[in-house]
N, C-alpha and C positions, 0 to 999 in steps of 0.2 A: 268839191268841184268848183272851179273858178269860172267866172263869166268871161267870154271871149268876144271881142268886138272886131269887126273887119272893115277895112276900107274897100275900094273898088277892086283892088288887086288881091284881096283876101289876106292881107298881112295881119298878124296878131298884134293887138294894141296893148297887151299887158307889158309892164316893164320887165325886161330880161336882164338879169345880173350875170355878167360873164366874169368868172373868177380865174385868175391865172397865177399860180405860185411861180416865183422866179428865184433862181440862185445862180449868181454870176452869169447873167445873160444880157450884158450890156449891148452887145451887137444886135441881139434879136428883138429887143423891146420896141424900137421905132418901127421895124418891119411888121411885127405882130400887131401893134396898135393900128397901123395903117390898113392892114388886111381885115382886121376886125371891123373897123369903121366902114370899109367898103362893102363887106358882106352884110352887115346889119342895115346899112342905109339902102342897099340894093333890095333887101327884103322888106323895107319900110317898117322896121322894128324899133320900138322904143327901148333903149338899152342904157346900161351903165357898165363900165369896165373897172373891175377891182384888181389891181396889180399888187401882189403880196411879195415883198422882198424878204426872202427867208435868210437874213443875215449874210447878204452878199459882201464879198471883199473888193469888188470892182466898182464901177460907176453905175451900176444898175439903178440904184434909187435916185441918183441925180437926174438920170434920164426920165425916170418915172415922174419926178417932180416937174420937170419941164413939160411933159405930156399933160399932166394934170392942170398946170397953169394955162395951157393953150386950149383945153377942152374940159368944160365943166362936167362932162359925163364920165370922166376918169377919176378914180380915187386910188391913192397909193398908200399901202401900209408897210411899215418897216419894222422888222423884229430887231431886238437888241443883239440877238445871236441866232445861229442856225437851230431851228427846232424840227425841221423835217417837213415833207410834203403834206402829211396828214394834218398837222397843226396849222399849216398855212391855208389849207382848204377850209378847215374849221373856222379860222379867223375871218376869211373872206365871206363865208356863209353868214357869220354873225353880224357882219357889217352890211350885208346885202339889203337893198330896199325893194328888189323885184319880187314878183310872184313866182318866178321860175329862176333857178340858178343853173348856169352852165359852167362846168369845170373843165379846164383843158391845160395841157402842158405849155410851157413857155419856150420850148425849143423849136417851134415852128413845124413840128411833125403833125400836129392836128390842124386840119384845114378849116378855117372859120366858115368857109362857104357851105359846110355840111351842117351848120347850126339849124337851118330851117327843117332839115330832115328829123332832127331831134324834136323840134317843136311840133311837127306834124303828129308824131307819136304821143306827145303830151296832150294834144287836143283830143286824142282818142280816149283819154281818161287815165293814162298811166301816171304813176307817182315817181317812177324812176326809169329813165331810158339809158341803158348802158350801150357800149359799143364793143365790137370785136374787130380785131385787126386781121385782114386777109392779105395775101400776097406780100408778106413781110420780107424786107430786104435787110433786116438787122443781122448782125453777125451771130455766130454760135454762142458767144459769151452772153448775149442778151436773150436769144430765143430759148436756150436750154433751161435756164431758171424759170422762165415764163411758162414753159410746157409743164414742168414739174409742179409749179404752184397751181396752175389751172386744173391739172388732173386731181391733185390732192384736195383742192377746194371743192370741186364737184363731188368728190366722194364724201367729204366731211359735212358739207352743207346741204346735200341732196338737191342743189339748184342746178338746173340744166343750162347754165350760161357757158358760152364758148370762151370768154375772155374776162377773167376777174381783174386783170392787171391794168387794163386800159382806163385811164382817168378821164377820158373824154365822155362826160355824162351830163344828163339833164335831170334836175330834181325839182319837185315842188319845194319851195323854200321852207314852209312850215314843217314838212317831213324832214328835210335836211338838218334843220336846227335841233331835231330830237335825236339824231344819230349819236350813239355813245362811242365815238371814235377817239382814239388817242394813239401815241407812239407812232408806228409805221403801218397802221391798219387801213390806209387808203386803198390798198390792193383789194381789200375784202369789204368795201363799203356796201356792195349789194347784200351781203349776209346781214349786216347791221340794219339795213333798210327793211329786210325781210322780217325783222322783229316787229316792225311797225305797220307794214302793208304788204300785200301780195300782188299789187299792181306794178309789176316789174317786167320790162322787156329789153331787147337789144336790137341794134341795127349795125350793119357792116360799115366800116370806114376804111379808107385807104391812107396809109401813112405817107407823109411828104418827107423828102430828104431834109436832114438837118443842115441849115445854112452855115451856122457859126457855133463854136464851142465844141465840147466833148460830151459824150454820153456819160451819165452818172450811174449807169446800170452795169452789172457784170456778175461773174460767178460768185463773188464775195457775198452777194445778197441772197444766195440760195439758202444758206444756213439760217439767216434771219427770217426768210420766208417760211421755212419749215417750223421754226419756233413760234412764229405768228400763227401758223395753222393749228398748233396745239391749243393756243388761246382761243382761236376761232371755234374749235370743237366745243369748248366750254360755252362760248357766247351763243353759238347756234342752238344749243339745246338746253342750257341751264343758267343763262344769264339772270333771268328774273327770279328763279328759284334755285339757288346754288345748293340748298339743303338736299335737293333731290339726288344730285350726283354723289355728294358726300354721304348721304343716307344709304345709297346703293352700296357704296364701298364698305361702309361700316357693317351693313347686314352680311355682305359676302365674307367679311372677316369675323364678325361676331358670332354667327351661327355655328361655324365649325369649332370655334373656341368654346362656346357654351356646350356644344355636344360632347367635346372631349372632357370638360370639367364635370358635366352631368354623369357621363359614363364612369369616370373615376370615383365620383362621390357615391353613386349607387353601389358599386362593387366594394367600396371601402366600408359603407354602412352594413353591407351583408357579410362583411368579414372575409371576402374572397381574396382581396389583394391588400398589399401595403403600398401606400402612395410613394414611398421611397423607392420601391421597385420600378415605378413608372415616372421617375423624376423628370427626365427630358420631355416626356409627353405632357406632364403636368405644367412644366414651365412654358412649353409651346402653347398650350391652351390659355394660360394666363396672359401671355404676350398677345395672342390674337384678340382677346377681350379688351386689353388695355389699348391696343392700337385702334380697335373699333370704336371705343369710347372717345379717344382723342380725335378721330376722324369726324365723328358725329358732332363733337364740340366745335371743330373747325367750321363745319357747315353752318352751325348756328351763328358763329362770328361773321361768316360771309353774308348771312342773311341781314345782319345788322349793318354791315358795310354797304350793301346794296340799298338799304333804306336811307342811309346817310347820303349816298351818291345821288339819289333821286330828290333829295331835299336841299342840295347845295349847288350853287352855280360857280364853280371854280374854273378859271381860265388857265390853260396850261402854257400860256405864252406871255411875254412882256413886250408891249409895243413901245418903240422909241419915238415914232413920228407917224402922223397921218396927214396926207395932203389931198386936196380935192374936197368934194362935198362930205360933210360930216352931219349925221342926223342922230 
């Protein structure tokens, strides 16, 4: 738990790090920064803004550089190439100096004025405050994949969250830095955080209309979401001990195989049968035992990989430039 100080208006005095991944959002950056300053200053919050340029092809980072030169509370990170929203969020968290991190989209659909609502929940002792979108005006191509992903994520993770896909969230920074996220797993950050803490809640938000640019979501992401959900199933139940899931599979395969071979062996010794008369059954039993052994061996290898994971600090991105405060 962190200490909270208040002024006469009850504003939180902890440093808040607002992290915004950006990809080809040159028109939105100045408006976003202006709205963030207005919202944070109105709430009398101490803050920094970390703008992560995820390999944009337009003038996004040039504008970020200008904003950072004009305001020492702004930091800009530029990737050498596009790595995706998950990696951009992770980079922002790693460079954050605040006690609390706020992540939000750079398309202006997340209203900075709602940040105090997240912080109010953090004051209640939560480690992660998620958001769920209501009264959505998005088109079918964006709502349909979202509904599928949320339904499956609830079934797989056993978490009763309304919206796994909304990236408007507040985290305790020390918890956020421990999240084992990679690839495109930002949709399921609550599941990864649940590996570390159960102090998770959500609040409603209202999406704002996109002012500039085009949505980067669509039906094409549905298949990637489903494949990510399969990985999510592993992480939700077996990330720390992968030998468990591989052990279960090896037992399910190995026991029938051993039973078949034991039955054949006993009857062969008693002289009741000839193994050649049961050739296919014999081969089937041997195959089951071999696959069970290989599955168990895979589980042991995964156990070693998990140990390596926990003892190495590998960054999945390459920064080309940092502007603003560096610590």
